Every structure is written in structure tokens, then in C-alpha cells.
N, C-alpha and C positions, 0 to 999 in steps of 0.2 A: 471561438474565432482560433484561425492558427497564430500561434504566437509573434512571428514576423509580422503578420498583418497589422495585428494588435499593437506591437510595440511602434510599428511605424505612424500610427495616429495620435501619439503623444510625444509631443515636443518637449525638449528640456526646458525647466525652468531657469533663469536668472539666478544667480545668488542673492540671497536677500541683504538687504543694504544691513550694516550692523546698527543695532539701537543705539540712540544718542546718549541714552543712559548708560553710564559706565558699568552698574552694577546688573542692569539688564544684559547689556553687551557679555560680560562675562558669564553669567548664567546661562547663556544660550549657545554660547560658543560650542561647547562638546556636544550636546543634543544636535545641532545642527552639522557638526562633522559627522557625526553617525548618521544622521539621515540621509547624507550624501553617500555614504558607503553602501547602504542598501538600496538607496536608488541607483547608482551604478550596478549594483549586482543585480537587480532586476531587470533592467533594462539590456544588461550585456545578456543575462539568460535569455530572455525574451528574443532578442536578436540573431540568437544561435554564435554569438561570441565563444571563443573556447574559454573553458571555465578557468579559475585563477589554480594556482598550486594548490592542492589539497591540502598539506600539512600547513601551508602559509594561511590559507583562509579559515581553517579550523583555529588556529593560534588567534587570529583576529577575532572569531566568535566568543572563544574563551574569555578575551580581555573586555568586548561588549558585555556580556555577559554579566562580568565582575562588576563594572561600572555601571550598567543598569541596576544592579541589585543593592549595590553598596551606596551609589552617590545619587542617584536621580531621586529618591525621597527626600534626599536633602536639599537638592537645587529645588525641587518643587516647593519644599517649605521655605526655604529662603526668597524664592519667585514671591509668594504670599505675603510675605513680608514688605516688600517695595511696592506692591501693587494690592489695591484692594480686591478681593477674591470676585466681588460682585461686580467689578467693572474691568478685569483682565482682559486685553486682548484677544480675539478668538483667534487669530494666526498662532498666536505664542502658545495658547494652551493647547491648539490643535498638535502643534511639534512634540508636548510633553504626552500628551494624548498616544501618541503614535509608539513613544518608546514604553509608556506603561502596558501596551497590548502586546508590545514586540518583545518585551524582556523575556516572558516565560515562553515565547515561541520560537526563540533566537534559532537553537538547533534544527527548526525545521527549515531553514533557509540552507544548512548543510544537506539534508535530505533531498532538496529542491536541485542543487549541484549536481550532487553525486547519489542520485537515488538508484543507480545499479548497483551500487557497493554498501546500501545501508537499509534496514527493515526495522519497522516501528513497532512494538509491541503493544497492545491494549495498554498496558500498564503504565508503558511510558506517555502516551497521549493522555492517559487519567491524571498522570502526575501535572502535565502542562496544564491539563484544565483545572485541577486544582489548585495550581499556583496562581493561576489567572484569576480564579474567583477569590482566593483569599487576598489579593492584591484589590480587588474592587470592593470589598467590605466595608472600608471607611465610607467609601465614595456613596455606596447603597445608603448607608445610615446617614450621610449629610442629605442625599435627594428625600428620602423620607421626612425629615425635618423640614426640609424647604418645600415639601409638597402640601403641609399642613397650614401655610401661610400665604393668604392671597397676593400678600405683597412681594414676596420672592418667587412665586411659579410662573413669571414671565421673567425672571431676570437670567443675565447671562449666565451665572454661575449654574442655575438650575438647568437652563439648555445643555449647556455643556456637560453636566453628570450624565442627565439623560441620554447624551449622545454616544457617550463614551461605555455607560453601562449597557446601551443596546447593542453595540459593537462588540463588547465583551461576551455577551450572551451569543452573539450570532457567530463569534468564533470558537466557542464552546461548543456548539452545535455543529461547526464544520470539522471540528476535531474528532467529534462522535460519527460523523460520515466517513472520517479517514480511516476508521477502524474496520470498516467492512468493504472500503473502496481503498485499498494501499497506492493506488496508482495518483491518487489525488492529493495534493499540498495545498493547504490555505495558508497565508499569511498577510500580515496588516499592509495596506499599500501604503509605498513611500511617496514623496509629495510629488512627483511628475504624474502619478496617477490618480492621486487623492485629491490635488490641489491645481489639475490642469486648466489652462486658459479656455478650453472648450468645456465649459461647466456642464454639458448637458452628456459627458461621459467620466464624470470624476466617479471614481470608485473608493471605497473606505476597506476594502479587501480584495485580494485578487484569488480566485482558486483555480489551480493548474493543473492538468491532465499529462502528468510526467510522461506517458506512455504514446499518448497520441499528440503531443505538443500543442495541447489547445489550452486557451485560459479565457476566464471569465470575468470581469469586474462585478463587484457586489457593492451596491449603495444600501446602505443599513437606515431604515427611517422609523422613528418611533410609532408613528402612526400615518400610514401610507393614505388612509382615507378620512382624516379629519383635518381640522386645524391647523394641526402641529408641521405637516408636511409642505416643504417648500415646494411652489407652483413651477416645477420645471419637467419639461419633457424631455427625459433620459431617453439616450440613444440604446433602444433595446438590442441592437447589434453587438453592442459592448457591455452594456451595464444590465444586470437583473437586480429588481428592488426585493429587497427583505424588509417585511413589514414586524418591528418589533411587540407590538401590541396583538396584531391579531395571529401573526404566522407563530409567534414564540409564545404567546400565551401571558405576555406580559402587562397586565392589568388587574385593576383592581376597583373595589366599589368605591364609587364618588360620593364625597362627603355632601351628606344635605339633597342627594339627589338620587335617582331610581337607575341610572347610567353607569359606565363604567370608565375609569380614566388609564391612561398609559402609564405603566410603572415598571420600567424594565429594570434588569438585575437579577430578576427572581430565578432564572434559569441557575445563576451562578450562585447565589444564595442557596438554592435546594439542594445543589449538587454538595457545596461544602457541608451543609447542616446533616446530610445524610453520611457524611464521613466519618469513620471512627477516628480517634486521635493517633491510633499507632499505624495509621493508613495514609498520614501525612507524607508527602515528599521528603527524602532524606535531606535535601538542600535548602528546604524552607524552615526559617527561625520556628522553634518551638512555640514560643510564646507569643509569636506575632500569628502564628496559625491557630493557636488555641484563642487570642482574642478575636479573630475573624471569624473562626467558627462559631463563638458564643453570640458575635452582632447577627452572624446569618441565622442561627436558630431563632433568636427572639424575632429578626422581622419575617421570617416564613411562617414561625407559627402552624408547624404541620400540615403547610399547604402542599398537596399534592403535585410533584413535580410533572413538568411538560417538556422534560429534555426527550423523550422517546417519541413523543408525537411530533414534535416540533423537526426532530430528524427525521423522520419518517417524511413527512410533508415536505422540507426542503430537499431532500434527496431525490425526491419522485418529481421535482421541478427543476431543479438545478442541473442534475446530472445530465438530461436530455438538452439541457439549453447550452452546457458547456460543448457538448457534441457538436452543434452546429457550428459549421466552417465558414458559411455565408460566404462563398467562394463566388456568387454573382454579384457581391455588392462591393469588391475591391476598387471598381472604379469610382464608384461614388464617395467612397473613404478617401482616396485620393484627391478628389475634386475639392472635397470638403475641408481638405487642409489647406484651402487657398481660399477659402470663403469668408473672410473677415468679417462679413456682415454678423456671422454667428458666434464672434470671440467675445466673451463674456467680458 
């Protein structure tokens, strides 16, 4: 869909009330400030507003990347200390999840705004993929432990872990698509698009064609044909569904069963385990990278990577869907903005 039409269908969200708990309020202050920054960036870009001053914006991205790399892990650990991880509120965890995914991809936002001045090499995109995969290794390790217990498989912690790993794998595939389609940029969706009041248009990621000025929301599901999926009728004018289990190959044999269960994170771990230590991104801490790589090698256990097949499949489906302008649907879209019966 054309950028402006897409943006017009997503209302700004009111500022969230500060948490009553002073510790939680302090921990969420910076993540919410940065969320607003990227929310405003995306809406301004899609609405056709003038791009910010390039030097000022790049300086801001460097500031965010430093905060994300240095302080975000500490904030998340501190948050776990004041809240039981198995009982944490999903809204707060989703805010952290955005930054977990957005940190490695931060400079793709520069590419989005100033695409005519930038060119991304395959190695640059690979480095982003490896950074994201390295960051996901502890979550994948934790998920595998939770999968082994019937008591924890339905816990909020388990569901949140599956969700962020599914999104990370999808982001890695999107960056693989960008290597052969340099006009595309994919970034995590900030809250206006990810948590919109019209929940049937919610997107986890946004896929943008910088040349044709088209955008598509991407909603990631761990299993869109099983009981894991929310029974929502997403508006396919705005959103494409990506199935982590069936399209990304994220499944594993079920215990004591002939079937298979969804196990996201395998694309990230496969990429990481296949990478030689000397090929790590220069800006990623070596000790952390080696620990993550060891976790990946233990979890993958020589499983064949599904990255190439997933990229081929999603490219063949999403690129044509992204090209659809849906101009005949503009009237319906505008009318739906005032249809309060559909507001979640």
C-alpha cells in the first residue's frame, strides 16, 4: 500500500501512564522515550514529512545504539528483579522486545530516511543478522528449557520468548531479502503500528519499498494454523501473516508424540552456529559472541539451516503483496477509521 494511505489508517496512541511502582517507572522511562523517537520517525516518513537534518539524526542514532548496547541488557535484568519473569505484564515486555530487535537494526532507519545517499553491502547486513542472532541466544536457551516442562509451556514467559524469537527469525529473513532487493528496508514496528487500537491491523515489522513508496505490515505468528494463533481476522490490505513454524521451518519433534511442535529461533541459531569466530561483527563483544555461538551450536546440533528456503518463499509472497497499491480500497479505509464498533 502507498505510504501515506498506510500511515493515515494508524492513529497516534496516547502516552502511557507512568507506572505507579517507582522502580518500574524509572526502568521504563528511557525505553519509552526511544520508542516515541522511532514512532515519530516512521510516521513522519510514511506521511511524507521532510526528513530530519541528516547529521542531527545520525548523531541521535549513534546515541540510541550506544544506549541499546550498553544499558538495555542491564535494564531488563533489573526489571526481572522487581517482577517475576513468569508474571510480567506483556505490555512492558513488548516495549523491551522492540528495543531488543531494534538495537541491531538501528542504522537501517538511516537507510530508510536517506536511501538515495546510502548503500548497504551484503556483509553489513550479515553483521546485523549476526548481532541479532547473538542477542537471541540466551532467550533461545531459556525457551528450550521451558519447552521441556508441561507446567511452563503455557506461561507468559514461554509465550513471550516464542514471540520474540519468531520475530527475530523473520527479521533475519527480511534482511536476507534486502541483499537481493536493495530497495527494501525492514524494521521493527514501533507502537503506533504494533499496538494500534484497530488490532486487526497490528504489525510486528514494517516492510518498505523505498523506491515505489509502498509499505506492508508484517504480523508474525509462531503457528498460524494451530492453537497457538490468536483468532483474529487481520486486514490483509495492510498486513501479511508470516508463519514461523511452517514458513520459517521452526518446528521440532514433540515429546512422546509423532507430531511436531513450534520451536522458533532456529534460523538465528543456525546462522550463528555456522559463523566462524573471526567473522563476528567488530562492534560485538567477543566473549558474549562466543558464548552465544556455543549456545547456538548446542541447540542446533547440525540441523540444516532453513534460511535459504524461507527467504525464497517469503520473497515470492511478500514482494508482490508489497507492490499492491489497493487504490480502490481508499474509501473503505477512510470509512473504517470512524467505525468504532471495530475498535478493539
